[in-house]
C-alpha positions as CSV (number, residue, x, y, z in Angstrom):
1,M,193.7,-122.4,-1.7
2,S,194.3,-126.2,-1.6
3,G,191.9,-128.7,-0.8
4,S,192.7,-129.3,3.1
5,I,193.0,-127.2,6.1
6,P,196.4,-125.5,6.9
7,S,198.1,-127.6,9.6
8,T,197.8,-125.0,12.7
9,A,194.1,-124.4,11.8
10,A,193.5,-128.1,11.8
11,L,195.3,-128.8,15.2
12,V,193.3,-125.7,16.5
13,F,190.0,-127.1,15.4
14,L,190.7,-130.6,16.7
15,L,191.5,-129.1,20.2
16,S,188.8,-127.1,20.6
17,L,186.4,-130.2,19.7
18,L,188.6,-132.0,22.2
19,A,188.0,-129.5,24.9
20,I,184.2,-129.3,24.5
21,L,183.6,-133.0,24.3
22,T,185.9,-133.6,27.7
23,I,185.6,-130.1,29.7
24,A,181.6,-129.5,29.2
25,P,180.6,-132.8,30.9
26,L,183.0,-132.1,33.8
27,A,181.5,-128.4,34.2
28,V,177.8,-129.8,34.2
29,A,178.7,-132.5,36.9
30,A,180.5,-130.0,39.2
31,G,177.5,-127.6,38.8
32,T,179.5,-124.6,37.5
33,S,178.7,-122.2,34.6
34,E,179.7,-123.4,31.2
35,V,181.1,-121.6,28.2
36,S,178.9,-122.2,24.9
37,K,180.5,-123.7,21.9
38,F,179.3,-123.8,18.5
39,C,180.1,-126.3,15.3
40,V,178.7,-126.4,11.9
41,S,175.9,-128.9,11.9
42,Q,175.0,-128.9,8.3
43,V,175.7,-127.5,4.7
44,S,173.3,-127.6,1.9
45,P,174.2,-128.0,-0.8
46,K,177.3,-129.3,0.0
47,E,178.7,-129.8,-3.6
48,L,179.2,-127.2,-6.4
49,S,180.4,-126.9,-9.7
50,P,182.9,-124.3,-11.5
51,A,181.1,-121.1,-12.8
52,E,178.1,-122.2,-10.5
53,Q,176.1,-119.5,-8.4
54,R,173.5,-120.5,-6.0
55,E,172.5,-120.2,-2.2
56,V,174.1,-122.4,0.4
57,V,172.3,-122.8,3.7
58,I,174.6,-123.3,6.8
59,S,173.2,-124.5,10.0
60,I,175.4,-124.0,13.5
61,R,174.7,-125.9,16.7
62,N,174.9,-124.5,20.1
63,L,176.8,-127.3,21.8
64,G,176.2,-125.7,25.4
65,T,173.0,-126.3,27.6
66,T,172.5,-122.6,28.1
67,E,170.7,-120.1,25.8
68,V,173.1,-117.4,24.3
69,Y,171.9,-114.2,22.9
70,H,172.9,-111.8,20.0
71,V,174.2,-114.6,18.0
72,A,175.9,-113.5,14.6
73,V,178.2,-115.2,12.0
74,E,180.7,-113.8,9.6
75,V,182.7,-115.3,6.8
76,L,186.1,-114.3,6.9
77,A,188.0,-113.3,3.9
78,I,190.6,-116.0,2.6
79,E,192.0,-116.7,-0.9
80,S,189.9,-119.3,-2.3
81,P,188.0,-120.0,-5.5
82,I,184.8,-119.8,-3.6
83,K,183.3,-116.5,-3.1
84,I,180.5,-115.0,-0.9
85,L,178.4,-112.5,-2.8
86,G,176.5,-109.9,-0.7
87,A,177.0,-109.6,3.2
88,T,179.3,-111.6,5.0
89,R,178.1,-110.9,8.4
90,K,174.5,-112.2,9.2
91,E,172.7,-111.7,12.4
92,I,170.6,-114.7,14.1
93,G,169.6,-113.5,17.4
94,T,168.9,-116.0,20.2
95,V,169.9,-119.8,20.3
96,A,168.9,-122.3,23.1
97,G,171.2,-124.7,24.5
98,G,171.5,-127.8,22.2
99,K,169.8,-126.1,19.2
100,E,170.5,-125.2,15.7
101,A,170.2,-121.8,13.9
102,S,170.6,-121.5,10.1
103,V,171.9,-118.5,7.5
104,T,171.9,-118.2,4.0
105,Y,174.8,-117.1,1.8
106,E,174.9,-116.7,-2.0
107,V,177.9,-118.5,-3.2
108,Y,179.8,-118.3,-6.3
109,V,182.7,-120.7,-7.6
110,D,185.4,-119.2,-10.2
111,K,185.3,-121.0,-13.5
112,G,188.5,-122.3,-13.3
113,A,188.3,-123.8,-9.7
114,D,190.1,-127.0,-9.3
115,V,188.2,-130.0,-7.8
116,G,188.5,-130.6,-4.2
117,V,187.0,-129.7,-0.9
118,Y,187.3,-126.2,0.1
119,Y,187.0,-125.2,4.1
120,I,185.7,-121.6,4.9
121,P,186.4,-119.8,8.1
122,L,183.2,-118.9,9.7
123,R,183.3,-116.5,12.9
124,V,180.6,-117.1,15.4
125,F,179.9,-114.2,18.0
126,W,177.5,-114.0,20.9
127,R,176.8,-112.8,24.4
128,D,176.2,-115.1,27.4
129,E,173.5,-112.5,28.9
130,W,170.8,-110.3,27.1
131,G,172.1,-106.8,26.4
132,E,175.3,-105.2,26.4
133,E,176.1,-106.3,30.2
134,G,176.6,-109.9,28.8
135,E,180.4,-111.0,27.7
136,L,181.0,-110.7,24.1
137,C,182.3,-114.1,23.1
138,S,183.6,-115.4,19.7
139,E,185.1,-118.5,18.1
140,T,186.2,-119.4,14.6
141,I,184.7,-122.7,13.2
142,Y,184.7,-124.1,9.3
143,F,182.2,-125.3,6.8
144,S,183.3,-127.0,3.8
145,L,182.2,-127.2,0.0
146,R,183.3,-129.9,-2.5
147,V,184.1,-128.6,-6.1
148,T,182.8,-131.6,-8.1
149,G,184.7,-131.6,-11.4
150,S,186.0,-129.3,-13.9
151,L,182.8,-128.4,-15.6
152,K,184.1,-126.3,-18.7
153,R,180.8,-124.9,-20.0
154,A,180.1,-122.4,-22.7
155,E,178.2,-119.5,-21.5
156,I,176.7,-116.9,-24.2
157,E,176.5,-113.0,-23.5
158,V,174.7,-110.4,-25.4
159,L,177.1,-107.5,-25.9
160,S,174.9,-105.2,-27.9
161,V,171.4,-104.6,-29.8
162,E,171.1,-102.3,-32.4
163,T,168.4,-101.7,-35.2
164,V,168.9,-100.5,-39.0
165,P,167.3,-98.1,-39.3
166,E,168.4,-96.7,-35.8
167,V,164.8,-95.4,-35.3
168,V,162.2,-97.8,-35.9
169,K,158.6,-96.3,-36.9
170,P,155.2,-97.9,-37.1
171,G,155.1,-99.3,-40.9
172,D,158.9,-99.7,-41.1
173,T,160.6,-102.7,-42.1
174,F,164.1,-103.1,-40.3
175,S,167.0,-105.3,-39.3
176,L,167.4,-106.4,-35.6
177,K,171.3,-107.0,-35.2
178,I,172.4,-108.9,-32.0
179,R,176.3,-109.2,-31.3
180,L,177.0,-112.2,-29.2
181,K,180.2,-113.4,-27.2
182,N,181.0,-116.9,-25.7
183,V,182.4,-115.8,-22.2
184,G,182.8,-119.4,-21.1
185,I,185.8,-121.6,-21.0
186,S,184.1,-124.1,-23.5
187,D,183.5,-124.0,-27.4
188,A,179.5,-123.6,-28.0
189,R,178.8,-126.0,-30.7
190,A,176.0,-126.3,-33.3
191,L,174.7,-122.8,-31.9
192,R,171.4,-121.6,-33.0
193,A,169.6,-118.1,-32.1
194,N,166.0,-118.1,-32.3
195,I,163.9,-114.9,-31.4
196,S,160.2,-114.8,-30.3
197,V,157.9,-112.6,-32.9
198,S,154.3,-111.2,-32.0
199,S,152.0,-108.6,-33.0
200,P,152.8,-105.9,-34.1
201,F,155.9,-107.6,-35.6
202,M,156.2,-109.9,-38.3
203,P,159.4,-111.8,-39.5
204,V,160.5,-110.6,-43.2
205,G,160.7,-114.2,-44.9
206,G,159.3,-116.0,-42.3
207,D,162.7,-117.0,-40.7
208,V,163.1,-116.4,-36.8
209,E,166.3,-118.7,-36.2
210,E,169.7,-118.4,-37.1
211,Y,172.0,-121.2,-37.2
212,L,175.5,-119.9,-36.0
213,G,177.6,-123.1,-36.0
214,V,180.4,-123.1,-33.6
215,L,181.5,-120.1,-31.5
216,K,184.9,-120.6,-29.5
217,S,185.6,-119.6,-26.1
218,G,186.1,-115.7,-26.3
219,E,184.8,-115.0,-29.8
220,E,182.1,-113.0,-31.1
221,T,179.4,-113.3,-33.5
222,L,176.6,-111.1,-35.0
223,V,173.2,-112.6,-35.6
224,T,170.5,-110.5,-37.8
225,F,166.7,-110.9,-38.0
226,N,164.8,-109.1,-40.5
227,L,161.4,-107.7,-39.3
228,S,158.4,-105.4,-40.2
229,V,156.2,-103.4,-37.5
230,A,152.4,-102.8,-38.3
231,A,151.4,-99.2,-39.1
232,D,149.0,-98.8,-36.1
233,A,152.0,-100.1,-33.7
234,H,151.9,-98.2,-30.5
235,T,155.0,-96.1,-29.6
236,S,156.7,-98.2,-26.6
237,Q,159.5,-100.6,-26.0
238,H,158.6,-103.9,-27.1
239,I,160.3,-106.9,-25.5
240,F,161.5,-110.0,-27.6
241,E,162.8,-113.3,-26.0
242,L,166.2,-114.5,-27.6
243,T,166.7,-118.3,-27.1
244,L,170.2,-119.7,-27.5
245,R,170.6,-123.5,-28.2
246,Y,174.2,-125.2,-28.0
247,E,176.3,-128.1,-27.0
248,D,179.4,-127.7,-24.6
249,E,182.5,-129.9,-24.8
250,T,180.6,-132.7,-23.1
251,S,178.0,-132.6,-25.4
252,R,175.4,-131.5,-23.1
253,N,172.5,-129.5,-24.3
254,N,172.3,-126.0,-23.2
255,V,169.4,-123.5,-23.4
256,E,170.0,-119.9,-22.4
257,R,167.0,-117.2,-22.5
258,K,167.7,-113.3,-23.1
259,E,165.4,-110.5,-23.2
260,I,165.9,-108.0,-26.2
261,G,164.3,-104.7,-26.1
262,V,163.3,-102.7,-29.4
263,F,161.7,-99.1,-29.2
264,V,159.2,-98.5,-31.8
265,R,158.8,-94.5,-32.0
266,G,155.8,-93.0,-33.7
267,E,155.7,-89.6,-35.1
268,P,153.3,-86.5,-34.9
269,S,151.7,-85.2,-38.0
270,V,149.9,-81.8,-37.8
271,Y,148.0,-80.3,-40.6
272,I,145.8,-77.5,-41.2
273,Q,142.1,-79.2,-41.5
274,E,140.2,-76.0,-42.0
275,I,140.6,-72.2,-42.7
276,T,137.9,-70.1,-41.8
277,L,137.7,-66.0,-42.3
278,E,134.8,-64.0,-40.8
279,P,133.7,-62.1,-42.5
280,S,134.2,-63.9,-45.7
281,N,134.6,-60.9,-47.8
282,L,137.2,-58.1,-46.0
283,Q,137.0,-54.4,-47.3
284,Q,139.0,-51.3,-47.0
285,G,138.8,-50.6,-42.9
286,S,137.0,-53.6,-42.0
287,E,137.8,-56.0,-39.1
288,G,137.5,-59.8,-39.0
289,I,139.0,-63.0,-37.3
290,L,141.0,-65.7,-39.0
291,M,140.5,-69.4,-37.4
292,L,142.7,-72.4,-38.1
293,K,141.7,-75.6,-37.2
294,L,144.9,-78.2,-36.7
295,T,144.5,-81.7,-36.4
296,N,147.2,-84.4,-35.4
297,V,146.8,-87.5,-37.7
298,G,150.2,-89.1,-36.4
299,T,150.9,-91.7,-34.0
300,E,152.6,-89.6,-31.4
301,N,151.7,-86.4,-29.1
302,A,152.5,-83.1,-31.0
303,E,154.0,-80.9,-28.4
304,D,154.8,-77.1,-28.2
305,V,152.5,-76.6,-31.2
306,R,152.7,-73.1,-32.3
307,V,151.6,-70.9,-35.4
308,E,152.8,-67.8,-36.9
309,V,151.0,-66.0,-39.6
310,S,152.7,-63.2,-41.7
311,S,151.3,-60.6,-44.0
312,V,151.6,-56.9,-45.0
313,G,149.0,-54.4,-43.7
314,L,146.4,-57.3,-42.4
315,L,147.0,-58.9,-39.2
316,S,146.6,-57.3,-35.6
317,E,148.4,-60.3,-34.0
318,S,150.7,-63.0,-35.7
319,Y,151.6,-65.5,-33.1
320,Y,149.4,-68.1,-31.1
321,F,150.7,-70.8,-28.8
322,I,148.5,-74.1,-28.7
323,G,150.8,-76.6,-26.6
324,E,150.0,-80.3,-27.1
325,I,147.7,-81.8,-29.7
326,P,147.1,-85.7,-29.1
327,P,146.6,-88.2,-32.0
328,D,143.4,-87.8,-33.8
329,S,142.7,-84.7,-32.0
330,S,142.3,-81.0,-33.2
331,E,142.7,-77.5,-31.8
332,T,142.2,-73.9,-33.3
333,A,144.2,-70.8,-33.5
334,A,142.9,-67.6,-34.0
335,F,143.9,-64.2,-35.4
336,G,142.7,-60.9,-35.5
337,V,142.5,-59.1,-38.8
338,Y,142.3,-55.6,-39.7
339,V,142.4,-54.0,-42.9
340,D,143.4,-50.4,-43.1
341,D,141.1,-47.7,-44.9
342,D,143.9,-46.9,-47.4
343,A,144.6,-50.7,-48.3
344,K,145.0,-51.7,-51.6
345,V,142.3,-53.3,-53.0
346,G,143.3,-57.0,-54.4
347,M,144.6,-60.2,-53.4
348,Y,146.8,-60.6,-50.3
349,A,149.0,-63.7,-49.4
350,L,148.9,-65.0,-45.8
351,K,152.2,-67.0,-45.1
352,I,151.3,-69.6,-42.2
353,N,154.1,-71.3,-40.5
354,V,153.3,-74.5,-38.1
355,H,155.8,-75.7,-35.9
356,Y,155.7,-78.4,-33.3
357,N,158.1,-81.1,-31.8
358,D,157.5,-84.7,-30.7
359,R,158.1,-85.9,-27.0
360,F,161.9,-86.8,-28.1
361,G,162.7,-83.4,-28.9
362,K,162.6,-83.7,-32.6
363,E,161.2,-80.5,-34.6
364,Y,158.9,-80.3,-37.3
365,S,157.6,-77.5,-39.3
366,Y,155.6,-76.6,-42.7
367,T,154.4,-73.7,-44.5
368,R,150.9,-72.8,-46.3
369,I,149.8,-70.0,-48.2
370,Y,146.4,-68.6,-47.6
371,E,145.2,-65.8,-50.1
372,V,142.6,-63.2,-49.0
373,R,140.9,-60.7,-51.1
374,V,140.2,-57.0,-50.0
375,L,137.1,-55.2,-51.7
376,E,136.8,-51.4,-52.0
377,K,135.1,-49.9,-49.0
378,A,131.5,-49.8,-49.6
379,P,129.9,-46.1,-49.4
380,L,127.8,-44.9,-46.7
381,I,124.6,-45.4,-48.5
382,P,124.5,-48.3,-50.4
383,L,124.1,-47.8,-54.2
384,S,120.9,-49.9,-54.3
385,Y,119.1,-47.3,-51.9
386,V,120.4,-44.5,-53.7
387,V,118.6,-45.9,-56.7
388,A,115.8,-47.0,-54.7
389,F,115.3,-43.2,-53.7
390,S,115.7,-41.9,-57.1
391,V,113.0,-43.9,-58.4
392,I,110.7,-43.0,-55.7
393,A,111.6,-39.4,-56.1
394,I,111.0,-39.4,-60.1
395,A,107.6,-41.3,-59.2
396,L,106.6,-38.5,-56.7
397,L,107.5,-35.9,-59.1
398,A,105.9,-37.5,-62.1
399,G,102.8,-37.8,-59.9
400,V,102.6,-34.3,-58.8
401,Y,103.0,-33.2,-62.5
402,F,100.2,-35.2,-63.7
403,V,97.9,-34.1,-60.8
404,Q,98.7,-30.3,-61.4
405,R,98.1,-30.9,-65.2
406,R,94.8,-32.5,-64.6
407,E,93.8,-29.4,-62.5
408,D,94.8,-26.9,-64.8
409,E,92.8,-28.8,-67.7
410,G,89.7,-28.7,-65.5
């Protein structure tokens, strides 16, 4: 849009003001009811720059002497480098005669806007009585904004952020790669990128700033920071502040700050801390229980923890589901053991498989072999008892023999 009102609109605007200034006093003098009219009384701020976005406050005044109701304003759509962001209609309410009311619009000026004054049509609605009975009135007034100079500034945008390796775990050293693009209409000169680093991160080599030189309008560049993360870092998204400093074509110093997120992902690590067999010695035809104590020594919850134990002729159950084991915590899995009467005497291998997932769905598993010895079934009367009974019987027989012999000699 050019920097002046179209001739027809200007003529209507001037005639409307003339009518207000001449008819309104006559109406008051004659004692007749007047028609309220509005005008733009103030705009703040009045000046904007290309590529600038900010709130603009527009004040309108009720030029009449009577109160009007249900007042609303709406910016009308026209071709212009000045854009209204968000809702174009604003409700005001009641405005007394001779009083002002204000509305706020979020305004954006195109990057390539020409210098000049731009007139924006504003439609005002009101009723002369409260409620639906009042007559609906409206008129179009204009407010102006001045675009002050073609400010051809640079503007840096973050296109992407990635880490190498893709998954960063506690204790890792990794590269943080940030792709930048100059989306402004001016070259960015003496461009420097600085990143804030705090615990649990440390820069590798102590360098947290990169000098990138000139980044022309529309060009892209890649900045890389090498970092390490502490072994005890918590699983979380950590936020870095990326600060960009550069000069535009007017040699003005610019500072832009962006937030960069890096996710540190821990891992669960479940191992069998202890294996207990009760009784410790299994015999043919005996029963027992196998208990496994599992401990998570990782930095992430272990989920869906389950244990499978397989063996030939020993187990009455082979599957146990535990569920979740938090870091530094333990859970116990128990399995019934049964040895057949005709089981072979000797060593038996128990194959223990442990399976679990992390909270991202990654699966983990490992296998451990545990050996169990099966002994021969013990007799109903222990051998020691048989020996003891035999000794006692021999002693009794010997006693009887000596007593009888002594009687015979007497």
